[in-house]
N, C-alpha and C positions, 0 to 999 in steps of 0.2 A: 267306767260305769259307776254310777252313784250307788252307795250302799243302802239308800232308802227305798229301793225298789221292793215292793211287797206283792205285786200281782203280775201275772203273765202279760196282761195287756200293757202295763207300764213298762215291762221289760222290752217288749216289741217296739213300743213307741220311742225308745231311745235311738232306734236305727232309722235310716232313710233309704229311699230308692230300692234297688234290687235286694239288698239284705233284708229290709223290712218286709218286702213282698214274700221272700223266701221263708222268713219266720212265720208269717201269717199262714202260708200254705202248710208248713210242717205242723203248726199248732192245730189247724183245722183237721188235718189228716189224723193226728194222734188222738185228738178229742173224739173223733168218730170211731176210732179203733178200740178205745177203752170202754169199760162198762159205765153206765150212768152213775154208779155209786163211787167211781174213782174221784179222788180229791185233786183239784188243781191248786198248786202252790208254788212258792219260790223256795228252793232249798239250795244251799251253797251258792246263792245268787244266780241260780239257773232255773228256768221253767221246768216244773216237775209234775208228774202224775203219780199219785200214790194210791195203793189199794192193798192194805195189810203189809205194805213195804213200798220201796221206790220202784215203780214199774219202769220209768224211763226219765232221764234228764236230757235236755238239749241246750246248746249255747252257741251263739255266733262268734266265730273267730275271724281273723284277717281274711283268709281265703277259703275257709271251709266252715261247715256246720259240724259241731261236735255232738255226737250221740253217745250217751252214757247209760247203758242198760245193765251194767254190772258184769264182772268177769265170767260168771257162769254162762250167761247168754252169748257172750262173744265166743267163748270156747265151743259152745254147742253149735253155733252157726258159722264156724270158721270156714268151711268149704264155700258157703255162699258169700262170704265177705272177702274173698281173695282179691277182688278188683279194687278194694278200698284199703287205705292205710289204716291199720288198727294198732292199738296197744292192748294190754291185758284188760283195760277198763273202758276204752274209748274207741269210737269209730269216727273217722274223718270223712265227711261227704263234701266234695268240692261244690261250691255254690253255683258253678257254671254247668252242673249236671242235674238232671231231673231227680226228684226225691225218690229214693228206692222204696217205693210203697210196700211191695210184697215182703221185703226183708224186715222192714220196720213193723209191719203188721204181725209177722211171724214171731218177732222178738217180743212184742208186747204180749201176744198170746202165751208165749213161753213163760214170761214172768208172772202173768196172771195165774197160770197153772202152778208155778213154783210157790206162789204165796197163798194159794187158795185155802190151805189148811193152817196157815199161820194165824195165831190168835193175836188180835190187836191188844194194846194195853188196857187192862181192866182197872180203871181208876179206883173204884170202890173196893176191889178185892186186894190189890197189891199196894195201894197207897192210902188206904183208909177212906172213910166216907167224908169227903170235904166238899160235897156239892154246894152247900150253903156258902162256904168260903169262896168258892169259885164264882158263884152267882153275885156275891157282894163285890168282888173285884171287877167283874164285868160291868156292873152298875157304876162303879167309881170311874172306870176307865172311859166310859161313854161321855163323861163330863169334861174330859181333857181333849187336847188336840193331837194326842200321840198317834203315831202310825203303827199298825200291827204288822209284824214280820215273822216269818217262820224260820227259826235258826236252831241248830243243834237239837232237833227233835221236839221243840216246843215253841210257843209263841212268845215273842219279845216285843215290847212297845218302845218306840224310838222317837226322838225329836232331832230334827236336822241331821238325820242319818246316824245319830249317836244312841246307843242303848240307854234306856232310862230304867225300865222295870220289867221283871218277869216274875212268875210265881209257880209254885208246885206243891202238891200235897204228898206227904209221906206217911208212913205207918203211924208215927207218933207226933207229928207236927205238920203244920202248913207254913210255908216259907215264902216271903217276898224277897226278891233280889234287887237291890238298888245298885246299879252298875257304877254310879259315881258316889256311892255311899260314904266314902272316906271324907268327902267334902261337906257332908251334911252336919248341921249343928248338933243334932241328936241329944238335946238337953236331958231326956229321960233315960238315956243309955239303952234304947231298944235294940240297937244294931250290934251285930257280932261279925267278926272275921272268921268264917268257918274253915278256911284253908290257909292258915298262917304259912308264909313263905311262898305261896302261889298267887294269891289274890292281893293286889295292891290297892285297887280302888273299890272293888265290889264288897258290899256288906249285906248281911241277911237280917231280916226281922221275922222271928218265928213265933207261932201261936200254937197252943195245944188245944184250944177250943175256939170255935167261931165267935163265941160271945166276948172273947178278949179283943176282937178286931174293932177298933174305934174308927169309924168311917172318916170323921173329921181329921183325925191325926194322920191317917194314911193319905188322905187327899193333900194335907199340908206337906208331907214328906215328898210326895210326887211333884208338887209344884216347886218345892225347893230344889229337887233334883233337876227339873227342867231349867231352873234359873242357873244352876251351876254350868250347864251347857251353854246357855246364852252368855254367861260371863267368861266362857272359854277356859273353865277349870278342867284340867286333865293332868294325869301323871305322865310326864315325858319319859319315854323308854331310855334306859341307859345305853351308852354306846357299847356295841358288842364286837368282840374280836371276830373277824371274818375267818371261817374255816371252809375249805373247798369240799364240795361233795365228792364221794368216792363210791366204789362198788356198784351195787344194783341201782342206787339212785342216780349215779353218774351215767350209767348205761341208759336208763330210762330218759334222762334229759337229752342225751345225745341222739336218741332214736325218735324223739317226738319234738319237733320244732316249737309247736304251740305250747306244750308242757314246759319246755325250756324257757320260753319267753315269759310265761306266767311266773315261773319260779324266780327268774331274775328280776321281775317287777316287785317282788316282796322286799321288805326291809332286811338288812343284814341279820337283825335279831331273829326274825321269823325264819329266814333261811337256816340259821344255826339250829333252831328248835327242831326243824324237820330233819336236818342232817344227823343230829344227835339221836333223834327218835329211831331212825333206821339203824344207825351204827350200834346202838345199845342192844339190839336184838342179837342173840347168839346164833340162832339157827337160820339158815337161808329161807326156810319155809315161813318163819315169822317175819323176816325182812320183807318177803314178797307180799305177805298179808298186810303189813303196815304200809307198804308202798301203795297198794290199791286203796287203802283207807284214806291216805292223805292226798291222792291224786285229785279228786273233786274239790277238796278244800283248797289246794294250791291254785287250781283253775279258777276258783271263786275268789282268789286273792285274800284268803283268810289264813291266819296264823294257827299253829297247832293248839296253842293255849288261849286263843282269843276269848273263849267262853269264861275263862277265869278272871279276865281283866275288866 
């Protein structure tokens, strides 16, 4: 699967024949089951419907359709799901069987109810009033050929499937994130590494006032970032000692063939990050919580720390 997929339509069009038809059916069914205000997006490289939270993800695997409604929904509907193979966070629907419409409709309704009182992020209250900065960046980005993708809870703009730029407003500053920033010339020293030891390529450009944002300079930095990708500039990951999974992670991999295949498809470095993330937790409850957090990331072929790179 290409990492440049940014719409559900594009996701479905990757497939052919029966798999594509099955995806079209499930998409149409879920779209009709969610409220009109629900947002369609790609999250963890999976088609997703959101309304104050993730209502449901779905993804095509080798022999089944994966449905990912969250562990609460699966636990609640456990009696109705006995005929399906499930994990704490996923339901496997064989693609040679009809879509279980009633169960999916009930699960979607359950999550709608669950999230109904959840407050969405209030940009102006929690992150300062950066409306003008946001509008300026939208105007700038329209002049580029970058693709818009939803990753890690925000929008990222990509070129040839590679992350170029994202941005966000916080209480005291508005920040642009250049994912290949380490390769930019940056003559005026605008860029900083905000997470020394974690981020190797990403650099930030921060503003405390929208009037500091020079449109021409920002456009130049974006074009230079695009050029670094065309030139093939990237930081190669260091070779990593392979350590085997154990404990709860090993049990989860053994009990879910699709999950196992996705995990094995990751680079040794990404596998090690996930193994250490689980092993570092002292309590079993924390380990279980972390396992459910990383499951959709692994299925989407993402590393634990990809957002820092």
